[in-house]
C-alpha positions as CSV (number, residue, x, y, z in Angstrom):
1,M,26.8,-44.9,-142.6
2,L,23.5,-46.1,-141.0
3,E,19.9,-44.4,-140.8
4,S,16.3,-44.3,-139.8
5,P,16.9,-43.6,-136.5
6,S,13.2,-45.0,-135.4
7,L,14.5,-48.7,-136.3
8,R,17.4,-50.5,-133.5
9,P,20.7,-50.0,-135.1
10,D,20.7,-54.2,-136.3
11,E,17.1,-53.7,-138.0
12,R,18.9,-50.6,-140.2
13,A,21.7,-52.7,-141.1
14,G,19.9,-55.7,-141.8
15,L,18.0,-53.6,-144.4
16,M,20.7,-52.5,-146.3
17,L,22.7,-55.3,-146.6
18,R,19.4,-57.5,-147.6
19,E,18.9,-54.6,-150.1
20,L,22.7,-54.7,-151.0
21,Y,22.7,-58.6,-151.7
22,H,19.7,-58.1,-153.7
23,R,21.2,-56.3,-156.2
24,H,23.8,-58.7,-157.1
25,G,21.3,-61.1,-158.1
26,Y,21.2,-63.0,-154.7
27,Q,18.2,-65.0,-153.8
28,S,16.5,-64.4,-150.7
29,Y,16.5,-67.6,-148.6
30,R,14.3,-69.1,-145.3
31,M,14.6,-71.6,-143.2
32,S,13.1,-72.9,-140.3
33,K,13.9,-72.1,-136.5
34,F,15.1,-75.7,-135.5
35,E,17.1,-78.1,-137.1
36,P,17.7,-81.6,-135.5
37,Y,20.6,-81.8,-132.7
38,D,22.8,-83.8,-134.6
39,L,23.5,-81.3,-137.7
40,Y,25.4,-79.1,-134.9
41,A,26.8,-81.6,-132.7
42,K,28.9,-82.7,-135.9
43,N,30.3,-79.6,-136.6
44,K,30.8,-77.1,-133.3
45,S,34.1,-76.1,-133.8
46,F,32.4,-74.4,-137.3
47,L,30.1,-72.5,-135.3
48,V,30.9,-69.2,-133.5
49,S,29.8,-70.2,-130.2
50,E,29.6,-73.7,-129.1
51,H,26.5,-73.4,-126.9
52,I,23.6,-74.7,-128.3
53,L,20.1,-74.0,-126.5
54,T,18.4,-77.9,-127.5
55,F,14.4,-79.0,-127.1
56,T,12.8,-82.7,-127.5
57,D,10.2,-82.6,-130.1
58,T,7.2,-84.6,-130.1
59,D,8.2,-86.7,-131.9
60,G,11.4,-87.5,-129.5
61,R,13.9,-86.2,-131.2
62,L,16.0,-84.0,-130.2
63,M,16.2,-80.4,-131.7
64,A,18.0,-77.1,-131.7
65,L,17.4,-73.5,-132.0
66,K,19.4,-72.4,-134.6
67,P,23.1,-71.3,-133.4
68,D,24.2,-70.7,-137.2
69,V,22.9,-70.3,-140.9
70,T,25.1,-71.9,-142.9
71,L,25.2,-75.2,-141.6
72,S,21.4,-75.6,-143.1
73,I,22.1,-74.0,-145.8
74,I,24.3,-76.5,-147.0
75,K,22.1,-79.0,-145.4
76,N,19.7,-78.3,-147.9
77,I,20.9,-76.7,-150.9
78,Q,21.8,-78.9,-153.9
79,P,24.8,-77.3,-156.1
80,S,25.2,-77.4,-159.4
81,A,28.3,-78.6,-161.2
82,Q,28.0,-75.6,-163.7
83,T,26.5,-72.7,-162.0
84,L,26.6,-71.3,-158.7
85,E,24.0,-71.1,-156.3
86,K,24.0,-67.5,-155.2
87,V,21.9,-66.9,-151.4
88,Y,21.4,-64.2,-148.9
89,Y,19.9,-64.3,-145.8
90,S,18.8,-62.5,-142.7
91,E,17.4,-64.8,-140.2
92,N,17.4,-64.7,-135.8
93,V,19.9,-67.4,-134.6
94,Y,20.5,-68.5,-130.8
95,R,23.4,-68.4,-128.9
96,T,25.4,-67.1,-126.7
97,S,26.9,-63.3,-127.5
98,T,30.1,-62.0,-126.8
99,A,28.2,-58.5,-126.4
100,F,26.0,-59.9,-123.7
101,M,25.7,-62.1,-120.7
102,G,23.8,-65.1,-121.6
103,Y,22.0,-66.6,-124.5
104,R,20.2,-64.1,-127.5
105,E,18.2,-64.0,-129.8
106,I,20.5,-62.6,-132.7
107,M,20.1,-61.3,-136.5
108,Q,22.2,-62.2,-138.9
109,T,23.0,-61.8,-142.6
110,G,24.6,-62.9,-144.3
111,L,25.6,-64.5,-148.2
112,E,26.6,-68.2,-149.3
113,C,28.0,-68.8,-153.5
114,V,27.9,-72.3,-153.7
115,G,28.7,-74.3,-156.8
116,A,31.3,-74.1,-159.6
117,L,33.8,-71.4,-158.1
118,D,35.8,-69.2,-159.7
119,L,38.1,-66.2,-159.3
120,P,35.3,-63.3,-160.4
121,A,32.4,-65.4,-158.1
122,M,35.0,-64.8,-155.1
123,G,35.9,-61.7,-156.3
124,E,32.4,-60.7,-155.7
125,V,31.7,-62.3,-152.3
126,L,35.1,-60.2,-151.2
127,A,34.0,-57.3,-152.5
128,L,30.1,-57.7,-151.1
129,A,32.4,-57.8,-148.1
130,A,34.0,-55.0,-148.1
131,E,30.7,-53.3,-149.0
132,S,28.8,-54.6,-146.1
133,L,31.0,-52.7,-143.8
134,G,31.3,-49.7,-146.2
135,L,27.7,-49.2,-145.2
136,L,28.1,-49.9,-141.2
137,S,30.9,-47.7,-141.1
138,G,33.3,-45.4,-143.7
139,A,36.3,-46.4,-141.4
140,Y,35.7,-50.3,-141.7
141,L,38.9,-52.8,-141.8
142,L,39.0,-56.1,-143.8
143,D,41.4,-58.8,-142.8
144,L,42.1,-61.3,-145.3
145,G,44.1,-64.5,-145.3
146,H,44.7,-67.5,-147.3
147,V,44.4,-71.3,-145.9
148,G,46.6,-72.6,-148.9
149,L,49.3,-70.4,-147.9
150,V,49.6,-72.1,-144.1
151,S,49.0,-75.1,-145.3
152,G,51.4,-75.4,-147.8
153,L,53.7,-74.8,-145.4
154,L,52.9,-77.7,-143.5
155,A,52.8,-80.0,-146.5
156,E,55.2,-82.0,-144.1
157,Q,53.5,-82.3,-141.0
158,A,50.5,-84.9,-141.2
159,E,49.4,-84.6,-137.6
160,D,46.4,-82.6,-137.5
161,S,46.8,-82.1,-133.7
162,V,50.1,-80.1,-134.4
163,R,48.7,-78.1,-137.2
164,A,45.6,-77.0,-134.9
165,R,48.3,-76.5,-131.9
166,L,49.9,-74.3,-133.8
167,L,47.2,-72.6,-136.0
168,T,46.5,-71.2,-132.4
169,E,49.7,-70.2,-132.1
170,L,50.0,-68.2,-135.0
171,G,47.0,-66.8,-134.2
172,R,48.3,-65.0,-130.9
173,K,51.5,-64.7,-133.1
174,N,53.3,-66.3,-130.9
175,A,56.8,-66.5,-132.5
176,S,58.2,-68.8,-129.6
177,A,55.3,-70.9,-129.1
178,I,55.9,-72.1,-132.8
179,R,59.4,-72.6,-132.7
180,A,58.6,-75.0,-129.9
181,L,56.2,-76.6,-131.3
182,C,57.9,-77.5,-135.0
183,A,61.3,-78.0,-132.7
184,Q,58.5,-80.9,-130.6
185,A,57.0,-82.2,-134.3
186,G,60.5,-82.5,-136.2
187,L,59.7,-79.6,-138.4
188,S,62.1,-78.3,-140.5
189,H,64.4,-74.7,-139.0
190,E,63.4,-73.4,-142.1
191,T,59.5,-74.3,-142.0
192,A,59.5,-72.8,-138.4
193,E,61.2,-69.3,-139.3
194,K,58.8,-68.6,-142.4
195,L,55.7,-69.5,-139.8
196,C,56.8,-67.0,-137.1
197,R,57.4,-64.8,-140.3
198,L,53.7,-64.8,-141.9
199,S,51.9,-64.9,-138.1
200,R,53.9,-60.7,-138.3
201,T,52.6,-60.3,-141.5
202,Y,49.9,-57.8,-141.7
203,G,49.5,-54.4,-143.8
204,P,48.0,-53.2,-147.4
205,A,48.5,-55.6,-150.2
206,P,50.5,-53.7,-152.3
207,E,53.2,-54.3,-149.7
208,I,53.1,-57.5,-148.0
209,L,52.2,-59.2,-151.0
210,P,55.9,-59.1,-152.2
211,Q,57.1,-61.0,-148.7
212,L,55.2,-63.4,-149.3
213,R,56.3,-64.6,-152.2
214,E,59.5,-64.7,-150.3
215,L,57.7,-67.4,-148.2
216,A,56.0,-68.9,-150.5
217,S,57.2,-72.4,-151.3
218,G,55.8,-75.3,-153.0
219,Q,53.1,-76.0,-155.3
220,E,50.1,-75.1,-152.9
221,A,51.7,-72.4,-151.9
222,R,52.4,-70.7,-154.5
223,A,48.6,-71.6,-155.9
224,A,47.6,-69.9,-152.9
225,L,49.4,-66.5,-153.1
226,E,48.3,-66.1,-157.4
227,E,44.7,-66.4,-155.9
228,L,45.2,-63.9,-153.1
229,E,46.9,-61.6,-156.0
230,G,44.2,-62.1,-158.1
231,L,41.3,-61.4,-155.6
232,C,43.5,-58.2,-154.2
233,R,43.6,-56.8,-158.3
234,I,40.1,-56.9,-158.7
235,L,39.8,-55.1,-155.4
236,E,42.4,-52.6,-156.6
237,R,39.8,-52.2,-160.1
238,L,36.6,-51.4,-157.5
239,E,38.9,-49.5,-155.8
240,L,37.8,-51.6,-152.6
241,L,41.2,-52.3,-151.6
242,G,43.0,-49.5,-149.8
243,R,41.1,-50.4,-146.5
244,V,42.1,-54.3,-146.9
245,R,44.8,-55.7,-145.0
246,L,46.6,-59.3,-145.5
247,D,47.0,-60.9,-142.1
248,F,47.3,-64.9,-141.6
249,S,47.2,-64.4,-137.7
250,I,43.2,-65.3,-138.8
251,V,43.6,-68.3,-140.5
252,N,42.1,-70.9,-137.8
253,D,40.7,-74.3,-138.7
254,M,41.4,-75.9,-141.7
255,R,38.7,-78.9,-141.0
256,Y,36.5,-76.4,-142.9
257,Y,38.0,-73.8,-145.1
258,N,40.6,-74.3,-147.8
259,G,40.7,-71.0,-149.2
260,V,40.3,-67.6,-149.3
261,I,39.6,-66.7,-144.8
262,F,38.6,-62.8,-144.2
263,R,37.5,-61.1,-141.1
264,G,35.7,-57.4,-140.8
265,Y,35.9,-54.9,-138.4
266,L,34.5,-51.7,-137.0
267,P,35.9,-48.6,-135.0
268,G,35.0,-48.7,-131.9
269,L,34.6,-52.6,-131.9
270,A,37.0,-54.7,-130.3
271,S,35.6,-58.0,-131.7
272,G,35.1,-59.0,-135.6
273,V,31.4,-58.2,-137.0
274,L,31.9,-59.8,-139.9
275,A,33.4,-63.2,-140.7
276,G,33.6,-65.2,-144.2
277,G,35.7,-67.5,-146.0
278,R,35.8,-70.8,-148.4
279,Y,34.8,-73.7,-147.5
280,D,34.9,-76.5,-149.5
281,N,35.7,-78.6,-146.7
282,L,32.7,-78.4,-144.9
283,M,30.6,-79.9,-148.1
284,R,33.0,-82.6,-148.2
285,R,31.8,-83.2,-144.8
286,M,28.0,-82.7,-145.0
287,G,28.2,-84.9,-148.3
288,K,27.9,-82.1,-150.7
289,T,29.9,-81.8,-154.2
290,G,31.1,-78.4,-155.5
291,Q,32.4,-75.5,-153.7
292,A,31.5,-73.0,-151.9
293,I,32.4,-69.0,-150.1
294,G,30.3,-67.1,-147.7
295,F,30.4,-64.7,-144.9
296,A,27.7,-63.3,-141.9
297,V,27.7,-60.1,-140.4
298,Y,27.0,-60.4,-137.3
299,L,24.4,-57.7,-136.2
300,D,24.5,-57.8,-132.2
301,Q,27.9,-56.8,-132.0
302,L,26.3,-52.7,-133.3
303,E,24.3,-52.8,-130.1
304,R,27.9,-51.8,-128.6
305,L,28.0,-49.2,-131.0
306,E,24.6,-47.6,-130.1
307,E,25.3,-47.9,-127.0
308,D,29.1,-45.5,-127.1
309,G,26.9,-43.0,-129.4
310,E,27.1,-39.6,-127.7
311,Y,23.7,-39.0,-127.7
312,D,20.3,-40.4,-127.2
313,V,18.6,-38.2,-129.1
314,D,19.1,-34.9,-131.0
315,T,16.0,-33.1,-129.3
316,L,14.1,-33.9,-126.2
317,L,11.0,-31.0,-126.5
318,L,9.9,-30.4,-122.9
319,Y,5.9,-29.5,-122.5
320,S,3.8,-28.8,-119.4
321,A,0.1,-30.3,-118.0
322,Q,-1.3,-26.6,-119.2
323,D,0.3,-26.8,-122.9
324,D,-2.5,-27.8,-125.6
325,P,-1.4,-31.2,-126.6
326,S,-2.4,-30.9,-130.3
327,A,0.0,-27.5,-130.1
328,V,2.8,-30.2,-128.3
329,A,2.5,-32.8,-131.5
330,E,2.8,-29.5,-134.1
331,R,5.9,-28.7,-132.6
332,A,7.1,-32.1,-132.6
333,R,6.3,-32.9,-135.7
334,T,8.1,-29.5,-136.9
335,L,11.4,-30.7,-135.3
336,L,11.2,-34.3,-136.9
337,A,10.6,-32.4,-140.2
338,E,13.8,-30.3,-139.8
339,G,15.6,-34.3,-139.8
340,R,16.2,-34.4,-136.3
341,S,15.6,-37.6,-133.6
342,V,12.5,-36.4,-131.1
343,R,11.9,-37.0,-127.7
344,M,8.4,-35.7,-126.0
345,E,8.3,-36.0,-122.1
346,R,7.4,-33.9,-119.2
347,S,10.5,-34.0,-117.7
348,V,13.7,-34.8,-118.2
349,P,14.2,-39.0,-117.9
350,Q,17.3,-40.0,-116.1
351,G,20.6,-40.3,-118.0
352,L,18.8,-39.5,-121.8
353,R,21.6,-38.0,-123.4
354,C,20.2,-34.9,-125.7
355,R,22.0,-32.6,-128.3
356,E,19.5,-30.0,-127.1
357,L,16.3,-29.6,-124.0
358,V,13.7,-27.5,-126.0
359,Y,11.3,-25.7,-123.7
360,F,7.4,-26.4,-125.6
361,A,5.7,-22.4,-124.9
362,E,2.2,-21.5,-127.1
363,R,2.7,-20.8,-130.6
364,G,5.3,-23.2,-131.4
365,Q,8.4,-20.9,-129.7
366,A,11.0,-21.7,-127.2
């Protein structure tokens, strides 16, 4: 849970997350505030928001204030064929926010694991995603899917436009639209029904994995299911599987993602606060070798939790112009030492919500 009320919610979360990643051997990665616009223009569909703030540099180049960190890391990192590059970041990005109107400077914290990926490395990233959410709320949910299961079912359909539309309807869990698209594209009735079943598949891993075995036909789908089962075993061993749900409606863009994909949610927030997945396809699009997996925590979402909190401050300490200033300060310090958040005022601010109202009296009595 979040501590240190003197910090903003995103600042408190960022500190805890950085400490978590550092303990697991991830190295801090810093980058410039801006990159050439072309980097983002070529990969707009990978971004959370396609709106990009741009400016013309003194040398005439069109530059962008970075709307994303992963693209910058992949551009600059040199992965090894035998080892892993493990980096974490806490950077401000510039984009439109789902929580507020207009452009915002948003703190984004996350990690990337790049290089010779194997099951233990992917399991560690998933575990860190779950632990990241656990630092923010004990009632989180981590939804987990796999692109390979979906692409395995679509192996008989090569047209990207049809795949994209099917993925959209899969995300909407729209069975009638899935059947209609499959019929238009000439896909088999069996494929359509499996996609419809997959769109409805949601729940705890022990309950859902047996159902997936009935859907996983073909080499690619079976390999994906085997990997998913292995990852679930790791999470179970680490006692993290209880808050994981399997969900294939979160599978979206096969141009970038090619394996496990996941989303994290907190109570009270309709939008996901964490997103990640394996993105070997993005590596290849950017001329890099090796594999990659990572996630980002969108810390701007935490401001909604703070706004929806029951109180703005634990104690409102009211004093008058006749009270001794040093005694008022001492009284506030005493309250703070009891673990409360304290605000000193001469009158009650309009709209302020407090747990208790304390009137200062000489000798520290109320």
